[in-house]
PQR file of N, CA, C, O and H, with PARSE charges and radii, in Angstrom:
ATOM      1  N   UNK A   1     170.632 -98.627 -17.943 -0.4000 1.5000
ATOM      2  CA  UNK A   1     171.407 -99.407 -17.287 -0.0000 2.0000
ATOM      3  C   UNK A   1     172.483 -97.834 -16.751  0.5500 1.7000
ATOM      4  O   UNK A   1     172.611 -96.765 -17.347 -0.5500 1.4000
ATOM      5  N   UNK A   2     172.739 -98.027 -16.199 -0.4000 1.5000
ATOM      6  CA  UNK A   2     174.054 -96.824 -15.845 -0.0000 2.0000
ATOM      7  C   UNK A   2     175.359 -97.894 -15.425  0.5500 1.7000
ATOM      8  O   UNK A   2     175.477 -99.096 -15.664 -0.5500 1.4000
ATOM      9  H   UNK A   2     172.635 -98.896 -15.715  0.4000 1.0000
ATOM     10  N   UNK A   3     176.162 -97.065 -14.793 -0.4000 1.5000
ATOM     11  CA  UNK A   3     177.539 -98.306 -14.420 -0.0000 2.0000
ATOM     12  C   UNK A   3     176.856 -99.201 -12.767  0.5500 1.7000
ATOM     13  O   UNK A   3     176.762-100.426 -12.684 -0.5500 1.4000
ATOM     14  H   UNK A   3     176.066 -96.089 -14.599  0.4000 1.0000
ATOM     15  N   UNK A   4     176.449 -98.181 -11.581 -0.4000 1.5000
ATOM     16  CA  UNK A   4     176.804 -98.901 -10.638 -0.0000 2.0000
ATOM     17  C   UNK A   4     175.341-100.002 -11.014  0.5500 1.7000
ATOM     18  O   UNK A   4     175.415-101.028 -10.338 -0.5500 1.4000
ATOM     19  H   UNK A   4     176.525 -97.186 -11.649  0.4000 1.0000
ATOM     20  N   UNK A   5     173.901 -99.956 -12.072 -0.4000 1.5000
ATOM     21  CA  UNK A   5     173.774-100.932 -12.244 -0.0000 2.0000
ATOM     22  C   UNK A   5     173.860-102.420 -12.915  0.5500 1.7000
ATOM     23  O   UNK A   5     173.177-103.438 -13.033 -0.5500 1.4000
ATOM     24  H   UNK A   5     173.841 -99.122 -12.622  0.4000 1.0000
ATOM     25  N   UNK A   6     175.591-101.706 -13.406 -0.4000 1.5000
ATOM     26  CA  UNK A   6     176.238-103.476 -13.629 -0.0000 2.0000
ATOM     27  C   UNK A   6     176.653-103.518 -12.479  0.5500 1.7000
ATOM     28  O   UNK A   6     176.111-104.225 -11.630 -0.5500 1.4000
ATOM     29  H   UNK A   6     176.146-100.880 -13.310  0.4000 1.0000
ATOM     30  N   UNK A   7     177.692-102.771 -12.237 -0.4000 1.5000
ATOM     31  CA  UNK A   7     178.163-102.822 -10.722 -0.0000 2.0000
ATOM     32  C   UNK A   7     177.968-104.060  -9.831  0.5500 1.7000
ATOM     33  O   UNK A   7     178.500-104.986  -9.219 -0.5500 1.4000
ATOM     34  H   UNK A   7     178.132-102.197 -12.927  0.4000 1.0000
ATOM     35  N   UNK A   8     176.880-103.458 -10.171 -0.4000 1.5000
ATOM     36  CA  UNK A   8     175.288-104.724  -8.731 -0.0000 2.0000
ATOM     37  C   UNK A   8     175.125-106.305  -9.563  0.5500 1.7000
ATOM     38  O   UNK A   8     175.016-107.441  -9.101 -0.5500 1.4000
ATOM     39  H   UNK A   8     176.448-102.706 -10.669  0.4000 1.0000
ATOM     40  N   UNK A   9     175.150-105.983 -10.453 -0.4000 1.5000
ATOM     41  CA  UNK A   9     174.975-107.678 -11.202 -0.0000 2.0000
ATOM     42  C   UNK A   9     176.133-107.888 -10.733  0.5500 1.7000
ATOM     43  O   UNK A   9     176.246-108.529  -9.688 -0.5500 1.4000
ATOM     44  H   UNK A   9     175.239-105.060 -10.828  0.4000 1.0000
ATOM     45  N   UNK A  10     177.442-107.306 -11.523 -0.4000 1.5000
ATOM     46  CA  UNK A  10     178.540-108.256 -11.540 -0.0000 2.0000
ATOM     47  C   UNK A  10     178.714-108.762 -10.481  0.5500 1.7000
ATOM     48  O   UNK A  10     178.904-109.958 -10.263 -0.5500 1.4000
ATOM     49  H   UNK A  10     177.350-106.786 -12.372  0.4000 1.0000
ATOM     50  N   UNK A  11     178.649-107.627  -9.489 -0.4000 1.5000
ATOM     51  CA  UNK A  11     178.696-108.490  -7.668 -0.0000 2.0000
ATOM     52  C   UNK A  11     177.298-109.379  -7.050  0.5500 1.7000
ATOM     53  O   UNK A  11     177.254-109.821  -5.901 -0.5500 1.4000
ATOM     54  H   UNK A  11     178.495-106.655  -9.666  0.4000 1.0000
ATOM     55  N   UNK A  12     176.705-109.460  -7.595 -0.4000 1.5000
ATOM     56  CA  UNK A  12     175.244-109.983  -7.521 -0.0000 2.0000
ATOM     57  C   UNK A  12     176.346-112.070  -7.919  0.5500 1.7000
ATOM     58  O   UNK A  12     176.520-113.069  -7.221 -0.5500 1.4000
ATOM     59  H   UNK A  12     176.741-109.101  -8.528  0.4000 1.0000
ATOM     60  N   UNK A  13     176.630-111.793  -8.946 -0.4000 1.5000
ATOM     61  CA  UNK A  13     176.832-112.667 -10.289 -0.0000 2.0000
ATOM     62  C   UNK A  13     178.094-114.050  -9.975  0.5500 1.7000
ATOM     63  O   UNK A  13     178.477-115.200 -10.194 -0.5500 1.4000
ATOM     64  H   UNK A  13     176.489-110.981  -9.513  0.4000 1.0000
ATOM     65  N   UNK A  14     178.333-112.283  -9.040 -0.4000 1.5000
ATOM     66  CA  UNK A  14     179.960-113.453  -8.253 -0.0000 2.0000
ATOM     67  C   UNK A  14     179.819-114.522  -7.275  0.5500 1.7000
ATOM     68  O   UNK A  14     180.139-115.710  -7.247 -0.5500 1.4000
ATOM     69  H   UNK A  14     178.022-111.349  -8.862  0.4000 1.0000
ATOM     70  N   UNK A  15     179.202-113.668  -6.438 -0.4000 1.5000
ATOM     71  CA  UNK A  15     178.176-113.989  -5.059 -0.0000 2.0000
ATOM     72  C   UNK A  15     177.555-115.574  -5.457  0.5500 1.7000
ATOM     73  O   UNK A  15     177.533-116.612  -4.796 -0.5500 1.4000
ATOM     74  H   UNK A  15     178.942-112.703  -6.462  0.4000 1.0000
ATOM     75  N   UNK A  16     177.116-115.281  -6.708 -0.4000 1.5000
ATOM     76  CA  UNK A  16     175.996-117.012  -7.142 -0.0000 2.0000
ATOM     77  C   UNK A  16     177.214-117.934  -7.418  0.5500 1.7000
ATOM     78  O   UNK A  16     177.338-119.025  -6.861 -0.5500 1.4000
ATOM     79  H   UNK A  16     177.134-114.437  -7.244  0.4000 1.0000
ATOM     80  N   UNK A  17     177.945-117.525  -8.148 -0.4000 1.5000
ATOM     81  CA  UNK A  17     178.871-118.204  -8.886 -0.0000 2.0000
ATOM     82  C   UNK A  17     179.628-118.849  -7.319  0.5500 1.7000
ATOM     83  O   UNK A  17     179.690-120.069  -7.167 -0.5500 1.4000
ATOM     84  H   UNK A  17     177.845-116.639  -8.600  0.4000 1.0000
ATOM     85  N   UNK A  18     180.179-117.874  -6.210 -0.4000 1.5000
ATOM     86  CA  UNK A  18     180.424-117.947  -5.288 -0.0000 2.0000
ATOM     87  C   UNK A  18     180.295-119.551  -4.447  0.5500 1.7000
ATOM     88  O   UNK A  18     181.022-120.513  -4.197 -0.5500 1.4000
ATOM     89  H   UNK A  18     180.129-116.882  -6.334  0.4000 1.0000
ATOM     90  N   UNK A  19     178.662-119.038  -4.187 -0.4000 1.5000
ATOM     91  CA  UNK A  19     178.134-119.727  -3.560 -0.0000 2.0000
ATOM     92  C   UNK A  19     178.422-121.517  -3.939  0.5500 1.7000
ATOM     93  O   UNK A  19     178.824-122.517  -3.344 -0.5500 1.4000
ATOM     94  H   UNK A  19     178.072-118.256  -4.390  0.4000 1.0000
ATOM     95  N   UNK A  20     177.972-121.172  -5.188 -0.4000 1.5000
ATOM     96  CA  UNK A  20     177.670-122.393  -5.510 -0.0000 2.0000
ATOM     97  C   UNK A  20     179.416-123.510  -5.918  0.5500 1.7000
ATOM     98  O   UNK A  20     179.378-124.702  -6.223 -0.5500 1.4000
ATOM     99  H   UNK A  20     177.646-120.360  -5.672  0.4000 1.0000
ATOM    100  N   UNK A  21     180.493-122.819  -5.815 -0.4000 1.5000
ATOM    101  CA  UNK A  21     181.994-123.699  -5.380 -0.0000 2.0000
ATOM    102  C   UNK A  21     182.310-123.590  -4.063  0.5500 1.7000
ATOM    103  O   UNK A  21     183.445-123.779  -3.625 -0.5500 1.4000
ATOM    104  H   UNK A  21     180.523-121.850  -5.568  0.4000 1.0000
ATOM    105  N   UNK A  22     180.839-123.131  -3.048 -0.4000 1.5000
ATOM    106  CA  UNK A  22     181.434-124.182  -1.788 -0.0000 2.0000
ATOM    107  C   UNK A  22     180.552-125.237  -1.732  0.5500 1.7000
ATOM    108  O   UNK A  22     180.717-126.209  -0.994 -0.5500 1.4000
ATOM    109  H   UNK A  22     179.917-122.977  -3.404  0.4000 1.0000
ATOM    110  N   UNK A  23     178.908-124.971  -3.056 -0.4000 1.5000
ATOM    111  CA  UNK A  23     177.783-126.048  -2.116 -0.0000 2.0000
ATOM    112  C   UNK A  23     178.729-127.774  -3.251  0.5500 1.7000
ATOM    113  O   UNK A  23     178.352-128.938  -3.115 -0.5500 1.4000
ATOM    114  H   UNK A  23     178.774-124.181  -3.655  0.4000 1.0000
ATOM    115  N   UNK A  24     179.795-127.356  -4.124 -0.4000 1.5000
ATOM    116  CA  UNK A  24     180.211-127.282  -4.972 -0.0000 2.0000
ATOM    117  C   UNK A  24     181.373-128.485  -4.330  0.5500 1.7000
ATOM    118  O   UNK A  24     181.455-129.630  -4.775 -0.5500 1.4000
ATOM    119  H   UNK A  24     180.101-126.411  -4.234  0.4000 1.0000
ATOM    120  N   UNK A  25     182.238-127.924  -3.174 -0.4000 1.5000
ATOM    121  CA  UNK A  25     182.951-128.159  -2.183 -0.0000 2.0000
ATOM    122  C   UNK A  25     182.645-128.933  -1.157  0.5500 1.7000
ATOM    123  O   UNK A  25     183.496-129.792  -0.925 -0.5500 1.4000
ATOM    124  H   UNK A  25     182.171-126.994  -2.812  0.4000 1.0000
ATOM    125  N   UNK A  26     181.857-128.925  -0.566 -0.4000 1.5000
ATOM    126  CA  UNK A  26     181.198-129.973   1.004 -0.0000 2.0000
ATOM    127  C   UNK A  26     180.271-130.912   0.311  0.5500 1.7000
ATOM    128  O   UNK A  26     179.882-131.758   1.116 -0.5500 1.4000
ATOM    129  H   UNK A  26     181.166-128.228  -0.755  0.4000 1.0000
ATOM    130  N   UNK A  27     179.921-131.032  -0.522 -0.4000 1.5000
ATOM    131  CA  UNK A  27     179.278-132.331  -1.234 -0.0000 2.0000
ATOM    132  C   UNK A  27     179.971-133.154  -0.568  0.5500 1.7000
ATOM    133  O   UNK A  27     181.102-133.328  -0.113 -0.5500 1.4000
ATOM    134  H   UNK A  27     180.237-130.345  -1.176  0.4000 1.0000
ATOM    135  N   UNK A  28     178.665-133.745  -0.663 -0.4000 1.5000
ATOM    136  CA  UNK A  28     179.098-135.866  -0.350 -0.0000 2.0000
ATOM    137  C   UNK A  28     179.764-136.450  -1.265  0.5500 1.7000
ATOM    138  O   UNK A  28     180.625-137.324  -1.163 -0.5500 1.4000
ATOM    139  H   UNK A  28     177.746-133.604  -1.032  0.4000 1.0000
ATOM    140  N   UNK A  29     179.289-135.877  -2.276 -0.4000 1.5000
ATOM    141  CA  UNK A  29     179.645-136.429  -3.820 -0.0000 2.0000
ATOM    142  C   UNK A  29     181.479-136.848  -3.349  0.5500 1.7000
ATOM    143  O   UNK A  29     182.197-137.844  -3.253 -0.5500 1.4000
ATOM    144  H   UNK A  29     178.590-135.167  -2.358  0.4000 1.0000
ATOM    145  N   UNK A  30     181.586-134.923  -3.114 -0.4000 1.5000
ATOM    146  CA  UNK A  30     183.320-135.415  -3.323 -0.0000 2.0000
ATOM    147  C   UNK A  30     183.745-134.921  -2.225  0.5500 1.7000
ATOM    148  O   UNK A  30     184.459-133.926  -2.350 -0.5500 1.4000
ATOM    149  H   UNK A  30     181.003-134.115  -3.192  0.4000 1.0000
ATOM    150  N   UNK A  31     183.566-135.246  -1.305 -0.4000 1.5000
ATOM    151  CA  UNK A  31     184.494-136.027   0.408 -0.0000 2.0000
ATOM    152  C   UNK A  31     185.332-136.924  -0.680  0.5500 1.7000
ATOM    153  O   UNK A  31     186.295-136.441  -1.276 -0.5500 1.4000
ATOM    154  H   UNK A  31     182.986-136.055  -1.204  0.4000 1.0000
ATOM    155  N   UNK A  32     185.085-137.668  -0.796 -0.4000 1.5000
ATOM    156  CA  UNK A  32     185.859-139.439  -1.758 -0.0000 2.0000
ATOM    157  C   UNK A  32     187.145-138.439  -2.272  0.5500 1.7000
ATOM    158  O   UNK A  32     188.300-138.215  -1.912 -0.5500 1.4000
ATOM    159  H   UNK A  32     184.302-138.060  -0.313  0.4000 1.0000
ATOM    160  N   UNK A  33     186.347-138.047  -3.187 -0.4000 1.5000
ATOM    161  CA  UNK A  33     188.075-137.494  -3.791 -0.0000 2.0000
ATOM    162  C   UNK A  33     189.030-136.298  -3.352  0.5500 1.7000
ATOM    163  O   UNK A  33     190.110-136.114  -3.913 -0.5500 1.4000
ATOM    164  H   UNK A  33     185.408-138.229  -3.480  0.4000 1.0000
ATOM    165  N   UNK A  34     188.502-135.390  -2.172 -0.4000 1.5000
ATOM    166  CA  UNK A  34     189.149-134.617  -1.585 -0.0000 2.0000
ATOM    167  C   UNK A  34     190.346-135.903  -0.462  0.5500 1.7000
ATOM    168  O   UNK A  34     191.566-135.805  -0.338 -0.5500 1.4000
ATOM    169  H   UNK A  34     187.625-135.539  -1.716  0.4000 1.0000
ATOM    170  N   UNK A  35     189.665-136.701   0.005 -0.4000 1.5000
ATOM    171  CA  UNK A  35     189.778-136.881   1.434 -0.0000 2.0000
ATOM    172  C   UNK A  35     190.834-138.053   0.902  0.5500 1.7000
ATOM    173  O   UNK A  35     191.367-138.723   1.786 -0.5500 1.4000
ATOM    174  H   UNK A  35     188.673-136.781  -0.096  0.4000 1.0000
ATOM    175  N   UNK A  36     191.241-138.403  -0.752 -0.4000 1.5000
ATOM    176  CA  UNK A  36     192.214-139.007  -1.780 -0.0000 2.0000
ATOM    177  C   UNK A  36     193.233-137.860  -1.216  0.5500 1.7000
ATOM    178  O   UNK A  36     194.064-138.053  -0.328 -0.5500 1.4000
ATOM    179  H   UNK A  36     190.808-137.858  -1.471  0.4000 1.0000
ATOM    180  N   UNK A  37     192.990-136.530  -1.960 -0.4000 1.5000
ATOM    181  CA  UNK A  37     193.603-135.793  -2.014 -0.0000 2.0000
ATOM    182  C   UNK A  37     194.790-135.578  -1.218  0.5500 1.7000
ATOM    183  O   UNK A  37     196.006-135.598  -1.407 -0.5500 1.4000
ATOM    184  H   UNK A  37     192.315-136.374  -2.681  0.4000 1.0000
ATOM    185  N   UNK A  38     194.179-135.413  -0.480 -0.4000 1.5000
ATOM    186  CA  UNK A  38     194.721-135.132   1.705 -0.0000 2.0000
ATOM    187  C   UNK A  38     195.735-136.266   1.803  0.5500 1.7000
ATOM    188  O   UNK A  38     196.960-136.197   1.905 -0.5500 1.4000
ATOM    189  H   UNK A  38     193.191-135.397  -0.327  0.4000 1.0000
ATOM    190  N   UNK A  39     194.922-137.342   1.748 -0.4000 1.5000
ATOM    191  CA  UNK A  39     196.611-138.743   1.657 -0.0000 2.0000
ATOM    192  C   UNK A  39     197.475-138.930   0.898  0.5500 1.7000
ATOM    193  O   UNK A  39     198.200-139.922   0.817 -0.5500 1.4000
ATOM    194  H   UNK A  39     193.927-137.398   1.665  0.4000 1.0000
ATOM    195  N   UNK A  40     197.476-137.684   0.069 -0.4000 1.5000
ATOM    196  CA  UNK A  40     198.403-137.840  -1.079 -0.0000 2.0000
ATOM    197  C   UNK A  40     200.252-137.323   0.029  0.5500 1.7000
ATOM    198  O   UNK A  40     201.188-137.863   0.619 -0.5500 1.4000
ATOM    199  H   UNK A  40     196.888-136.878   0.135  0.4000 1.0000
ATOM    200  N   UNK A  41     200.103-136.943  -0.075 -0.4000 1.5000
ATOM    201  CA  UNK A  41     201.816-136.633   0.807 -0.0000 2.0000
ATOM    202  C   UNK A  41     201.695-137.405   1.188  0.5500 1.7000
ATOM    203  O   UNK A  41     201.965-138.400   0.515 -0.5500 1.4000
ATOM    204  H   UNK A  41     199.343-136.504  -0.554  0.4000 1.0000
ATOM    205  N   UNK A  42     201.191-137.581   2.577 -0.4000 1.5000
ATOM    206  CA  UNK A  42     201.445-139.270   3.088 -0.0000 2.0000
ATOM    207  C   UNK A  42     201.873-141.021   2.372  0.5500 1.7000
ATOM    208  O   UNK A  42     202.688-141.899   2.654 -0.5500 1.4000
ATOM    209  H   UNK A  42     200.971-136.773   3.124  0.4000 1.0000
ATOM    210  N   UNK A  43     201.174-140.897   1.709 -0.4000 1.5000
ATOM    211  CA  UNK A  43     201.204-142.137   0.228 -0.0000 2.0000
ATOM    212  C   UNK A  43     202.486-142.332   0.043  0.5500 1.7000
ATOM    213  O   UNK A  43     202.761-142.707  -1.097 -0.5500 1.4000
ATOM    214  H   UNK A  43     200.512-140.184   1.480  0.4000 1.0000
ATOM    215  N   UNK A  44     203.623-142.172   0.975 -0.4000 1.5000
ATOM    216  CA  UNK A  44     205.320-142.810   0.723 -0.0000 2.0000
ATOM    217  C   UNK A  44     205.860-142.992  -0.950  0.5500 1.7000
ATOM    218  O   UNK A  44     207.071-143.049  -1.165 -0.5500 1.4000
ATOM    219  H   UNK A  44     203.400-141.867   1.901  0.4000 1.0000
ATOM    220  N   UNK A  45     204.847-143.077  -2.114 -0.4000 1.5000
ATOM    221  CA  UNK A  45     205.612-143.085  -2.720 -0.0000 2.0000
ATOM    222  C   UNK A  45     205.644-142.267  -3.651  0.5500 1.7000
ATOM    223  O   UNK A  45     204.669-141.557  -3.898 -0.5500 1.4000
ATOM    224  H   UNK A  45     203.863-143.031  -1.939  0.4000 1.0000
ATOM    225  N   UNK A  46     207.378-142.181  -4.718 -0.4000 1.5000
ATOM    226  CA  UNK A  46     207.047-140.729  -5.344 -0.0000 2.0000
ATOM    227  C   UNK A  46     206.499-140.716  -6.159  0.5500 1.7000
ATOM    228  O   UNK A  46     206.152-141.683  -6.837 -0.5500 1.4000
ATOM    229  H   UNK A  46     208.170-142.758  -4.517  0.4000 1.0000
ATOM    230  N   UNK A  47     206.085-138.722  -6.439 -0.4000 1.5000
ATOM    231  CA  UNK A  47     206.211-138.649  -7.602 -0.0000 2.0000
ATOM    232  C   UNK A  47     206.417-138.710  -8.345  0.5500 1.7000
ATOM    233  O   UNK A  47     207.491-138.173  -8.614 -0.5500 1.4000
ATOM    234  H   UNK A  47     206.367-137.936  -5.888  0.4000 1.0000
ATOM    235  N   UNK A  48     205.554-139.510  -9.682 -0.4000 1.5000
ATOM    236  CA  UNK A  48     205.270-139.466 -11.678 -0.0000 2.0000
ATOM    237  C   UNK A  48     205.679-137.361 -11.256  0.5500 1.7000
ATOM    238  O   UNK A  48     205.556-136.415 -10.479 -0.5500 1.4000
ATOM    239  H   UNK A  48     204.681-139.947  -9.464  0.4000 1.0000
ATOM    240  N   UNK A  49     206.377-138.056 -12.991 -0.4000 1.5000
ATOM    241  CA  UNK A  49     206.851-136.609 -13.457 -0.0000 2.0000
ATOM    242  C   UNK A  49     206.514-136.529 -15.050  0.5500 1.7000
ATOM    243  O   UNK A  49     206.777-135.509 -15.686 -0.5500 1.4000
ATOM    244  H   UNK A  49     206.477-138.825 -13.623  0.4000 1.0000
TER
END
């Protein structure tokens, strides 16, 4: 196994992780929590510190 094989494996692993993150972010189960987070700036409540 040379350096180019290692680089290819890391690139492939990074791509698989990226696809997994995209699938997680666009999943229907996450939509409600993302919608709630998107409305936070307009809630009118002061943030707790």
